[in-house]
C-alpha positions as CSV (number, residue, x, y, z in Angstrom):
1,M,-0.2,0.2,-0.1
2,N,1.4,3.2,-0.9
3,L,1.6,6.5,1.1
4,P,-1.1,8.1,0.0
5,N,-3.2,5.2,0.3
6,K,-2.2,4.6,4.2
7,I,-2.9,8.4,4.5
8,T,-6.7,7.9,3.4
9,L,-6.6,4.6,5.6
10,A,-5.4,6.7,8.2
11,R,-8.9,8.9,8.2
12,I,-10.8,6.5,7.7
13,I,-9.2,5.0,11.0
14,L,-9.8,8.9,12.3
15,V,-13.7,8.1,11.9
16,P,-14.7,6.4,14.7
17,V,-11.5,7.7,16.9
18,F,-13.8,11.4,16.5
19,L,-16.8,9.4,16.8
20,A,-15.7,8.5,20.8
21,I,-13.9,12.1,21.9
22,V,-17.5,13.6,20.5
23,S,-19.4,11.4,22.5
24,I,-17.2,11.3,25.7
25,K,-18.5,14.1,28.5
26,I,-14.5,15.5,29.2
27,K,-13.2,18.6,30.2
28,Y,-12.5,20.7,26.4
29,G,-14.0,17.6,24.8
30,H,-15.2,19.5,22.4
31,F,-12.0,21.1,21.0
32,L,-10.1,18.0,21.2
33,A,-12.8,16.4,19.2
34,A,-12.4,19.9,16.9
35,G,-8.9,19.1,16.8
36,L,-9.1,15.2,15.4
37,F,-11.9,16.7,12.6
38,I,-9.2,19.3,11.6
39,L,-6.8,17.0,11.5
40,A,-8.3,13.8,9.7
41,A,-9.6,16.4,7.2
42,S,-6.6,17.8,6.0
43,T,-5.2,14.4,5.3
44,D,-7.6,14.9,2.2
45,G,-6.0,17.3,0.9
46,L,-2.7,15.4,1.7
47,D,-3.3,12.3,-0.1
48,G,-4.4,13.7,-2.8
49,Y,-1.0,16.3,-2.6
50,F,1.0,12.6,-2.8
51,A,-0.4,11.0,-5.1
52,R,0.0,13.3,-7.8
53,K,3.3,13.9,-6.5
54,R,4.4,10.8,-6.8
55,N,2.6,9.6,-9.3
56,Q,0.4,7.1,-7.2
57,V,-3.1,7.5,-8.1
58,T,-4.5,4.4,-7.7
59,K,-7.9,2.7,-8.0
60,L,-7.9,1.9,-4.4
61,G,-7.0,5.3,-3.5
62,K,-9.8,6.5,-6.6
63,F,-12.2,4.8,-4.3
64,M,-11.3,4.9,-1.1
65,D,-10.8,9.2,-1.0
66,P,-13.8,9.9,-1.5
67,L,-14.8,7.1,1.2
68,A,-13.3,8.6,3.8
69,D,-15.0,12.1,3.3
70,K,-18.4,11.1,3.3
71,L,-17.4,9.2,6.6
72,L,-15.8,11.7,8.2
73,V,-18.6,14.1,7.0
74,S,-21.2,12.0,8.1
75,A,-20.2,11.3,11.7
76,A,-19.5,14.7,12.0
77,L,-23.0,16.0,10.8
78,I,-24.9,12.9,12.5
79,S,-23.0,13.6,15.6
80,L,-24.2,17.4,15.5
81,V,-27.6,15.9,15.4
82,E,-27.2,13.6,18.2
83,L,-25.7,16.9,20.2
84,D,-28.8,19.2,18.9
85,K,-26.0,21.4,17.4
86,I,-28.1,21.1,13.8
87,T,-31.5,20.0,13.1
88,A,-31.7,16.4,11.1
89,W,-33.0,18.0,7.7
90,V,-29.2,20.0,7.5
91,A,-27.5,16.5,8.0
92,F,-30.0,14.5,5.6
93,V,-29.5,16.9,2.4
94,I,-25.4,17.1,2.8
95,I,-25.4,13.6,3.1
96,G,-27.9,13.0,0.2
97,R,-26.3,15.2,-2.1
98,E,-23.3,12.9,-1.1
99,F,-25.3,9.6,-2.2
100,A,-26.6,11.4,-5.2
101,V,-23.3,12.8,-6.7
102,T,-21.6,9.8,-5.9
103,G,-24.2,7.8,-7.7
104,L,-24.0,10.4,-10.6
105,R,-20.3,10.3,-10.9
106,S,-20.8,5.6,-10.5
107,I,-23.2,6.0,-13.2
108,A,-20.9,8.2,-15.6
109,A,-17.9,6.5,-14.9
110,A,-19.7,2.9,-15.8
111,D,-19.8,4.3,-19.3
112,G,-16.4,6.1,-18.7
113,I,-17.3,9.4,-18.1
114,V,-15.7,10.9,-15.5
115,I,-17.1,14.1,-13.8
116,S,-14.3,15.9,-12.1
117,A,-14.8,17.7,-9.4
118,S,-15.6,21.1,-9.5
119,K,-14.3,24.4,-8.1
120,L,-18.3,24.7,-5.9
121,G,-17.6,21.4,-4.8
122,K,-14.5,22.7,-3.3
123,L,-16.4,25.5,-1.7
124,K,-18.8,22.9,-0.7
125,T,-16.4,20.6,1.0
126,I,-14.4,24.4,2.7
127,S,-17.8,25.5,4.4
128,Q,-18.8,22.3,5.6
129,I,-15.6,21.7,7.4
130,V,-16.0,25.6,8.3
131,A,-19.1,24.9,9.8
132,I,-18.3,21.3,11.4
133,V,-15.9,22.9,13.3
134,F,-17.5,25.9,14.7
135,L,-20.4,24.0,15.9
136,L,-18.1,21.3,17.7
137,I,-16.0,24.2,19.4
138,Q,-19.7,25.7,20.1
139,D,-18.7,28.9,18.7
140,F,-16.0,29.8,20.1
141,P,-14.5,33.0,20.4
142,F,-17.5,34.0,18.3
143,S,-19.4,32.8,21.5
144,L,-18.4,35.4,23.0
145,L,-19.6,38.1,21.5
146,N,-23.5,36.1,21.0
147,I,-22.6,35.4,17.7
148,P,-24.1,32.2,16.5
149,I,-20.9,31.6,13.7
150,G,-21.7,27.4,13.3
151,K,-25.4,28.2,12.8
152,I,-24.9,30.9,10.3
153,S,-21.6,28.7,8.8
154,M,-23.6,25.5,7.9
155,G,-26.3,28.3,6.6
156,V,-23.6,28.5,4.3
157,A,-22.9,24.9,3.7
158,V,-26.1,24.3,2.7
159,F,-26.1,26.7,0.0
160,F,-23.4,25.5,-1.6
161,T,-23.7,22.5,-0.9
162,I,-27.4,22.5,-2.8
163,W,-25.8,24.2,-5.4
164,S,-23.5,22.2,-6.5
165,G,-24.9,19.2,-6.7
166,I,-27.0,20.6,-9.1
167,D,-23.8,22.2,-11.3
168,Y,-23.1,18.2,-11.0
169,F,-26.9,17.4,-12.2
170,K,-26.3,20.0,-15.0
171,R,-22.6,19.4,-16.0
172,A,-24.3,15.5,-16.6
173,R,-27.6,16.6,-18.2
174,H,-26.2,15.5,-21.8
175,F,-24.9,12.2,-19.9
176,L,-28.5,11.9,-18.7
177,K,-30.8,12.3,-21.7
178,A,-28.1,9.9,-23.6
179,G,-28.6,7.0,-21.2
180,Q,-32.4,7.7,-21.2
181,K,-32.7,6.4,-25.2
């Protein structure tokens, strides 16, 4: 197994560790959970960087990388619902979009068509990570000013989630129309 795939595997392994830390009640545990989430999320760019730099892009990596991302974000969102930090519909919209776009990409890939990540998709990911972190750290330091930055940033994340999902389907409409014949 090459280095990029090991990094991706480490991200997957960090998911249950993150869930355990989020679930237990310890002093400053929310900061520890946020730090672990940031560490795991940052490995996404790292594995891709090494895969491209070392020319080690593999089928396993192409499968595991998006899976690791979805596991991490889904685990965080479900935890935030359980902690009553977000409503279930927010988690459903974000996770549902991931299933829809992944399904679209899988269908396209079966026909040899690659639907690459868009800039909107990258904005979606960044906005989700920022929102999740602020919700995990209970809006600190903005909570000192009574600014619900976590909820505001989650609203931004939902906006980019929906917009990027629509964009993926718009970019694939010619493929989808051809598949109906």
